[in-house]
C-alpha positions in Angstrom: -52.1 19.4 -15.8 -52.2 15.7 -15.1 -55.5 13.9 -15.2 -55.0 12.3 -11.7 -52.9 13.8 -8.9 -54.1 11.6 -6.0 -54.9 8.0 -6.8 -57.0 7.1 -3.7 -59.0 10.4 -3.8 -59.8 9.9 -7.5 -60.9 6.3 -7.1 -63.2 7.3 -4.2 -64.9 10.2 -6.1 -64.8 9.0 -9.8 -67.9 8.1 -11.8 -68.9 8.3 -15.4 -72.1 9.8 -16.7 -74.0 7.6 -19.2 -76.8 9.4 -21.0 -79.7 7.3 -22.2 -79.2 8.4 -25.8 -75.6 8.3 -27.0 -73.6 7.7 -30.2 -69.8 7.6 -29.8 -69.0 8.9 -33.3 -71.5 11.7 -33.2 -71.3 12.7 -29.5 -67.5 12.6 -29.3 -65.9 13.1 -32.7 -68.5 15.4 -34.1 -68.8 17.4 -30.9 -65.0 18.0 -31.0 -65.2 18.9 -34.7 -67.9 21.5 -33.9 -65.8 23.0 -31.2 -62.3 22.8 -32.8 -62.8 21.9 -36.5 -59.2 22.8 -37.5 -57.4 21.0 -34.8 -55.2 18.0 -35.7 -57.1 14.8 -35.0 -55.3 12.1 -37.0 -51.9 11.7 -38.6 -51.3 8.8 -41.0 -47.6 8.1 -41.6 -46.5 6.5 -44.8 -45.0 3.0 -44.8 -41.5 4.3 -45.1 -42.1 6.9 -42.4 -41.0 9.8 -44.6 -44.3 11.6 -45.0 -47.6 12.0 -43.2 -51.1 13.0 -44.1 -52.8 15.1 -41.4 -56.6 15.3 -40.9 -58.4 17.7 -38.6 -61.4 16.9 -36.5 -63.5 18.6 -39.2 -62.0 16.5 -41.9 -62.7 13.2 -40.0 -66.3 14.3 -39.2 -67.0 15.2 -42.9 -65.4 12.0 -44.3 -67.3 9.7 -41.9 -70.5 11.5 -42.7 -69.9 10.9 -46.4 -69.2 7.2 -45.7 -72.3 6.9 -43.6 -74.3 8.2 -46.6 -72.7 5.6 -48.8 -73.5 2.8 -46.4 -77.1 3.9 -45.9 -77.7 4.2 -49.6 -76.4 0.6 -49.9 -79.0 -0.6 -47.4 -77.0 -0.7 -44.2 -79.0 0.2 -41.1 -79.0 -0.1 -37.4 -77.8 -3.5 -36.2 -76.3 -4.7 -39.4 -72.8 -6.3 -39.1 -70.0 -5.2 -41.3 -66.7 -7.1 -41.8 -64.0 -4.5 -41.9 -60.5 -5.5 -42.9 -58.2 -2.5 -43.6 -54.7 -1.5 -42.6 -53.8 1.7 -40.7 -55.2 4.1 -43.4 -57.7 6.9 -43.2 -60.2 4.7 -45.0 -60.5 2.5 -41.9 -61.6 5.6 -40.0 -64.1 6.6 -42.7 -65.7 3.1 -42.6 -65.7 2.4 -38.9 -67.0 5.8 -37.9 -69.6 6.0 -40.7 -70.9 2.6 -39.7 -71.2 3.6 -36.0 -73.0 6.8 -36.9 -75.7 4.6 -38.5 -75.9 2.2 -35.5 -74.4 -0.6 -37.6 -71.9 -2.9 -36.0 -68.4 -3.0 -37.6 -66.2 -6.0 -36.9 -62.6 -5.0 -37.3 -60.3 -7.7 -38.5 -56.5 -8.1 -39.1 -55.2 -7.9 -42.6 -53.3 -11.0 -41.9 -56.5 -13.2 -41.9 -56.7 -15.9 -44.5 -59.9 -16.9 -46.4 -60.8 -19.6 -43.9 -60.6 -17.1 -41.0 -62.7 -14.6 -42.9 -65.4 -17.1 -43.8 -65.7 -18.1 -40.1 -66.1 -14.5 -39.0 -68.7 -13.5 -41.7 -70.8 -16.7 -41.2 -70.6 -16.6 -37.4 -71.8 -13.0 -37.3 -74.1 -13.0 -40.3 -72.3 -10.0 -41.8 -74.0 -8.5 -44.8 -71.2 -6.3 -46.0 -67.4 -6.6 -46.3 -65.1 -3.6 -46.6 -61.4 -4.2 -47.4 -58.6 -3.1 -49.8 -57.6 -4.8 -53.1 -55.3 -7.2 -51.3 -58.0 -8.2 -48.9 -60.5 -8.5 -51.7 -58.6 -11.4 -53.1 -59.1 -13.4 -49.9 -62.8 -12.3 -49.5 -63.5 -13.2 -53.1 -62.2 -16.7 -52.5 -65.0 -17.4 -50.0 -67.9 -15.5 -51.4 -69.8 -18.7 -52.3 -69.4 -19.9 -48.8 -71.0 -16.8 -47.2 -74.7 -16.5 -48.1 -75.3 -13.5 -45.8 -72.7 -11.4 -47.5 -74.4 -9.3 -50.2 -72.3 -6.2 -50.6 -68.5 -5.8 -51.0 -66.6 -2.5 -51.0 -63.0 -1.8 -51.9 -61.1 1.0 -50.3 -57.6 2.0 -51.5 -58.1 1.0 -55.1 -60.8 -0.4 -57.4 -61.6 -4.1 -57.7 -63.6 -5.5 -60.5 -67.1 -6.4 -59.4 -66.8 -4.4 -56.1 -68.0 -1.0 -55.2 -65.3 1.6 -55.3 -65.5 3.0 -51.7 -63.2 5.9 -52.3 -65.1 7.2 -55.4 -68.4 6.7 -53.7 -67.4 8.5 -50.5 -65.9 11.4 -52.5 -69.2 11.9 -54.4 -71.4 11.8 -51.3 -72.5 14.9 -49.4 -70.6 15.7 -46.2 -73.7 16.0 -44.0 -75.2 14.0 -41.2 -77.5 11.1 -42.4 -79.6 11.0 -39.2 -79.6 12.3 -35.6 -80.2 10.4 -32.3 -79.8 7.0 -33.9 -78.6 5.0 -30.9 -79.0 4.6 -27.2 -76.0 4.2 -25.0 -76.8 0.5 -24.5 -77.0 -0.3 -28.2 -74.3 -2.6 -29.8 -71.4 -0.6 -31.3 -68.5 -3.0 -32.0 -67.8 -6.7 -32.2 -64.2 -8.0 -31.8 -63.2 -11.6 -32.4 -60.8 -12.7 -29.6 -57.5 -14.2 -30.7 -57.7 -16.9 -28.0 -55.2 -19.6 -27.5 -57.6 -22.5 -28.0 -60.8 -23.0 -30.0 -62.5 -20.7 -32.4 -62.5 -17.0 -31.7 -65.4 -15.6 -29.6 -67.4 -12.5 -30.5 -66.9 -9.8 -27.9 -69.8 -7.4 -28.0 -69.4 -3.8 -26.8 -71.9 -1.0 -26.7 -71.8 2.7 -27.5 -71.2 3.3 -23.9 -68.8 0.5 -22.9 -66.2 1.5 -25.4 -67.3 5.0 -26.5 -67.5 6.3 -22.9 -65.6 3.6 -21.1 -62.3 4.2 -22.9 -62.2 7.7 -21.5 -60.9 5.9 -18.4 -58.1 4.5 -20.5 -57.2 7.7 -22.1 -57.6 10.0 -19.1 -55.9 8.1 -16.3 -53.4 5.6 -17.8 -52.6 7.4 -21.1 -52.7 10.8 -19.3 -53.8 12.6 -22.4 -54.8 16.2 -23.1 -55.3 18.5 -26.1 -51.6 19.2 -26.6 -50.7 15.5 -27.0 -49.8 13.5 -30.1 -50.5 9.9 -29.1 -49.0 6.9 -31.0 -50.3 3.5 -30.1 -48.7 1.0 -32.5 -51.6 -1.4 -32.6 -53.0 -3.0 -35.7 -56.5 -2.0 -36.7 -57.8 -5.6 -36.4 -57.7 -6.1 -32.6 -59.2 -4.3 -29.7 -56.0 -2.4 -28.8 -57.0 -0.2 -31.8 -60.1 0.9 -29.9 -57.9 1.6 -26.9 -55.5 3.8 -28.8 -57.0 4.9 -32.1 -60.5 5.9 -31.4 -62.8 7.7 -28.9 -60.9 7.9 -25.7 -58.2 10.1 -27.2 -60.6 12.3 -29.1 -62.8 12.8 -26.0 -59.8 14.5 -24.5 -58.9 16.5 -27.6 -55.6 14.7 -28.3 -54.3 13.8 -31.8 -53.8 10.2 -32.8 -50.9 8.9 -35.0 -51.0 5.7 -37.0 -48.2 4.2 -39.1 -49.3 2.3 -42.2 -46.4 -0.1 -41.8 -46.0 -3.1 -44.1 -44.3 -6.3 -43.0 -42.2 -6.6 -39.9 -41.6 -3.4 -38.1 -38.5 -1.4 -38.7 -37.4 -0.5 -35.1 -34.9 2.1 -36.1 -37.6 3.8 -38.2 -40.0 3.7 -35.2 -37.5 5.6 -33.1 -37.0 8.2 -35.8 -40.8 8.7 -36.1 -41.2 9.3 -32.4 -38.8 12.2 -32.8 -39.7 13.4 -36.3 -43.5 13.6 -35.6 -43.1 14.9 -32.1 -44.9 12.1 -30.3 -45.6 13.0 -26.7 -47.2 9.7 -25.5 -46.1 6.3 -26.9 -47.7 2.9 -26.3 -46.4 -0.4 -27.5 -46.4 -4.1 -26.4 -43.3 -5.2 -24.4 -42.0 -7.2 -27.4 -41.6 -3.8 -29.2 -39.7 -2.2 -26.3 -37.5 -5.3 -26.0 -36.4 -4.7 -29.6 -36.1 -0.9 -29.2 -33.8 -1.1 -26.2 -31.3 -3.1 -28.3 -30.7 0.0 -30.5 -28.4 2.9 -29.8 -30.9 5.2 -28.2 -28.4 7.9 -27.4 -28.6 9.3 -31.0 -32.2 10.3 -30.6 -33.7 13.4 -29.1 -36.6 12.3 -26.9 -37.2 15.7 -25.4 -40.9 15.8 -26.6 -41.7 12.3 -25.3 -43.2 12.7 -21.9 -45.1 9.5 -21.2 -44.8 5.8 -22.3 -47.0 2.8 -21.9 -46.9 -0.9 -22.4 -49.7 -3.5 -22.6 -50.4 -6.9 -24.1 -48.3 -8.9 -21.6 -46.3 -8.1 -18.5 -43.2 -5.9 -18.9 -39.8 -7.3 -17.9 -38.0 -5.1 -15.4 -34.8 -5.1 -17.4 -36.5 -3.5 -20.4 -38.1 -0.9 -18.1 -34.8 0.2 -16.7 -33.0 0.4 -20.1 -35.7 2.5 -21.6 -35.9 4.8 -18.7 -32.1 5.3 -18.7 -32.1 6.1 -22.4 -35.2 8.3 -22.7 -35.8 9.7 -19.3 -39.4 8.3 -19.3 -40.7 5.4 -17.4 -42.9 2.8 -19.1 -46.3 2.6 -17.4 -47.6 -0.9 -17.6 -51.3 -1.4 -18.0 -53.7 -4.3 -18.1 -57.0 -5.0 -19.8 -58.6 -7.2 -22.4 -60.7 -7.2 -25.5 -63.6 -7.6 -23.1 -62.7 -4.5 -21.1 -61.2 -1.0 -21.1 -58.1 -0.4 -19.0 -58.5 -2.3 -15.7 -55.1 -2.0 -13.9 -52.3 0.4 -14.5 -49.2 2.2 -13.2 -50.5 5.8 -13.1 -48.2 8.8 -13.4 -49.2 10.1 -10.0 -48.0 7.0 -8.0 -44.7 5.2 -7.4 -43.8 2.6 -10.0 -42.8 -1.0 -9.2 -41.1 -2.3 -12.4 -42.7 -5.6 -13.3 -46.0 -4.8 -11.6 -49.2 -4.3 -13.5 -50.2 -1.5 -11.2 -53.4 -0.7 -9.3 -57.1 -0.9 -10.4 -58.4 2.0 -12.5 -61.0 4.4 -11.2 -64.4 3.0 -12.1 -63.6 -0.6 -11.4 -63.4 -2.9 -8.5 -60.7 -5.5 -9.4 -59.6 -8.3 -7.1 -57.7 -11.6 -7.1 -60.2 -14.4 -6.4 -60.1 -18.1 -5.7 -62.1 -20.9 -7.5 -65.1 -20.1 -5.3 -65.1 -16.4 -6.1 -63.7 -15.3 -2.7 -61.4 -12.3 -2.8 -57.9 -13.2 -1.6 -55.5 -11.3 0.5 -52.0 -10.0 -0.2 -49.5 -12.6 -1.5 -52.1 -15.2 -2.5 -52.3 -16.3 -6.2 -55.7 -16.4 -7.9 -57.6 -15.2 -10.9 -58.0 -11.5 -11.8 -61.7 -10.7 -11.5 -63.9 -7.6 -12.0 -67.0 -7.0 -9.9 -70.0 -6.8 -12.2 -72.9 -7.0 -9.7 -75.0 -5.4 -8.5 -74.1 -2.9 -11.2 -72.1 -3.7 -14.3 -69.3 -1.1 -14.7 -69.0 1.1 -17.8 -66.2 -0.4 -19.9 -67.1 -4.0 -19.5 -68.3 -6.0 -22.5 -72.0 -7.1 -22.7 -71.5 -10.7 -23.6 -69.9 -13.2 -26.0 -72.4 -12.7 -28.7 -74.4 -15.8 -29.6 -72.5 -17.8 -27.1 -74.3 -17.9 -23.7 -72.2 -20.9 -22.5 -69.0 -19.0 -22.9 -70.5 -15.9 -21.3 -71.7 -17.9 -18.3 -68.3 -19.6 -18.0 -66.6 -16.2 -17.7 -68.7 -15.2 -14.7 -68.7 -16.5 -11.2 -71.1 -15.0 -8.7 -70.6 -11.2 -8.6 -67.4 -11.4 -10.7 -66.3 -11.4 -14.3 -63.3 -13.7 -14.6 -60.5 -12.6 -16.9 -58.7 -15.9 -17.2 -55.4 -14.3 -16.0 -53.7 -15.3 -12.8 -52.0 -12.7 -10.5 -51.3 -11.8 -6.9 -51.6 -8.6 -5.0 -48.9 -7.2 -2.7 -49.3 -5.4 0.6 -49.4 -2.0 -1.2 -52.2 -3.1 -3.5 -50.1 -3.6 -6.7 -51.1 -6.5 -9.0 -48.4 -8.8 -10.2 -49.1 -10.9 -13.3 -48.4 -14.6 -13.0 -49.8 -16.2 -16.1 -52.8 -17.1 -18.1 -55.0 -19.4 -16.1 -54.1 -22.3 -18.4 -50.4 -21.5 -18.6 -49.4 -22.3 -15.0 -46.7 -25.0 -14.9 -47.1 -27.6 -12.1 -43.7 -29.2 -11.4 -43.3 -31.6 -8.5 -46.1 -29.8 -6.7 -44.6 -26.3 -7.3 -46.8 -23.8 -9.2 -44.5 -21.9 -11.7 -45.7 -18.9 -13.7 -44.0 -18.7 -17.1 -43.5 -15.0 -16.8 -41.4 -15.5 -13.6 -38.9 -17.6 -15.5 -39.0 -15.5 -18.6 -38.2 -12.3 -16.7 -35.0 -13.8 -15.4 -34.0 -15.3 -18.7 -34.5 -11.9 -20.4 -31.8 -10.5 -18.2 -29.2 -12.8 -19.8 -27.1 -10.7 -22.4 -27.6 -13.3 -25.2 -31.4 -13.3 -25.0 -33.7 -11.2 -27.3 -37.0 -12.9 -26.5 -38.2 -15.9 -24.6 -41.3 -17.9 -23.9 -41.7 -20.7 -21.4 -44.2 -23.6 -21.2 -44.6 -26.8 -19.2 -43.6 -30.1 -20.9 -44.3 -33.6 -19.6 -41.8 -35.2 -17.3 -42.0 -38.7 -15.9 -40.5 -37.7 -12.5 -41.9 -34.3 -11.9 -45.1 -34.3 -13.9 -44.0 -31.2 -15.8 -40.8 -29.2 -16.2 -40.1 -25.8 -17.6 -39.0 -25.6 -21.2 -37.7 -22.2 -22.6 -37.9 -21.2 -26.3 -35.2 -18.6 -26.8 -34.6 -16.1 -29.5 -31.0 -14.9 -29.4 -29.6 -11.4 -30.0 -27.5 -10.7 -33.0 -23.9 -11.9 -32.5 -24.9 -15.0 -30.4 -25.1 -18.5 -31.8 -27.1 -21.5 -30.4 -25.0 -24.1 -28.6 -25.3 -26.6 -25.8 -22.9 -24.5 -23.7 -25.1 -21.4 -24.0 -28.2 -23.4 -23.1 -26.4 -24.7 -20.0 -25.3 -21.1 -19.2 -28.9 -19.9 -19.3 -30.0 -22.7 -17.1 -27.4 -22.0 -14.5 -28.1 -18.3 -14.7 -31.8 -18.9 -13.8 -30.8 -21.2 -10.9 -28.6 -18.5 -9.5 -31.1 -15.7 -9.8 -34.4 -17.3 -8.7 -35.6 -20.4 -6.9 -33.9 -23.4 -8.5 -37.1 -25.3 -9.0 -38.1 -22.7 -11.6 -35.1 -23.2 -13.9 -35.8 -24.5 -17.5 -34.6 -28.0 -17.7 -34.9 -27.7 -21.5 -33.8 -24.8 -23.7 -34.5 -24.7 -27.4 -33.2 -21.9 -29.6 -35.6 -20.7 -32.3 -35.6 -17.9 -34.9 -39.0 -16.3 -33.9 -41.7 -16.8 -31.3 -45.2 -17.5 -32.6 -47.5 -14.6 -31.8 -51.2 -13.6 -32.2 -52.1 -10.7 -34.4 -52.1 -8.6 -31.2 -48.5 -9.5 -30.4 -49.1 -11.9 -27.6 -47.0 -15.1 -27.5 -48.9 -18.2 -28.6 -47.8 -20.7 -26.1 -50.4 -23.1 -27.6 -48.2 -23.3 -30.7 -45.1 -23.9 -28.7 -46.8 -26.8 -26.9 -47.7 -28.3 -30.2 -44.0 -28.5 -31.3 
């Protein structure tokens, strides 16, 4: 049974109940464990994809209760910040859920962070504890003297000299609840550091309700999950997409979550085998993953169990959409949101798809395209995507950029929260992504969204990936420059660059074509898989 059969009717009638007292780990995970303790909740796949460890709801409840006891005995209490840097292992779940049960505030971080990045996060937040693995302990140990607030360090996944052995401590702890009724729904639950394109990362503060309850919107409507589903979202644990795809929304609906403890660059052929071998029913990945998957021979895989696919992180190219659908029989449902939000806009299973469109606003949110004065714009006009936050702030929207009132104020205009992304809405109410607000290219008076050009270039048979930026030009102010990653079997040449330029001229408005094409081996990306155009501009 789908979670939404009539889009307009659901939007008109939908609301979320937010109780005064609420703890996401206790009231979602533990409640499921009490009801169905032996049902699959989590599947952790080995790095080579050959084996998997399965954990039931009862297992995860007990393990997180044990870790909560360990943390409490070490002095962690409500409101304490914990720096958490672990890969996709069960120990990450033990730690994040155990901390949330105490009302402490975990701050998930990518395992790719370097000592300087770690020191910034610990000092900015005043974290008192760090939990990581032996590899991460090397980086954390390098900056211990620079972080006076950090008093306790725990290693998970192997012992480290001078650190508390988290695995041994958890195993020895009783599997029983430390305390009941610890938090209200408005209490802080998680802090994510944004991977912004400029400046230092900001601390995005979410409450027990905004992510614990709010992500039920994500899982129910966009991900279309139910108790029979095995959901695989390929996100790293260090960014907010993990909360979208690895935590409470899925479990609130009784689904099982799969995580692949991959190391290094992804093996795309292995990913395809895992979808089949582990009977994944719902799959979510950024467009850059799909762009690589569709270059494989998809005809050799049996995708009969796969029923629903999703993409997020950046807009999806129509060509990739069509190739995946032809090979698997499933459409990719694009979705949009941020670290600051749950799912805001999506292509839902119950409504017609427009390849390349972000979709329509999710139930529970009023989303619009607004101008610089905060006025909602009509169809066809380009502006900034905004979420109405007054008179009532919707469930699923962050509280603030913690300890940064100026950044919080700058992200709000009148009754709106401003996302920083530009889009337009068509006559049918579908949103179409244009660019980040600071990525728009102005060339001879024309406004050019990088994605418009990238979508066309992606259709060229030689192109694997592409990113476009504006570069200075004496005559036109700015012109488009394309950084192109070629598919296997194609070699960079002036002739190929000219061919790509002419192709764009022929397919879209000529003023959009890239006057410069540079071939590179890889595009720079954030830890969440988004293209870092700021790095391309610096070249």
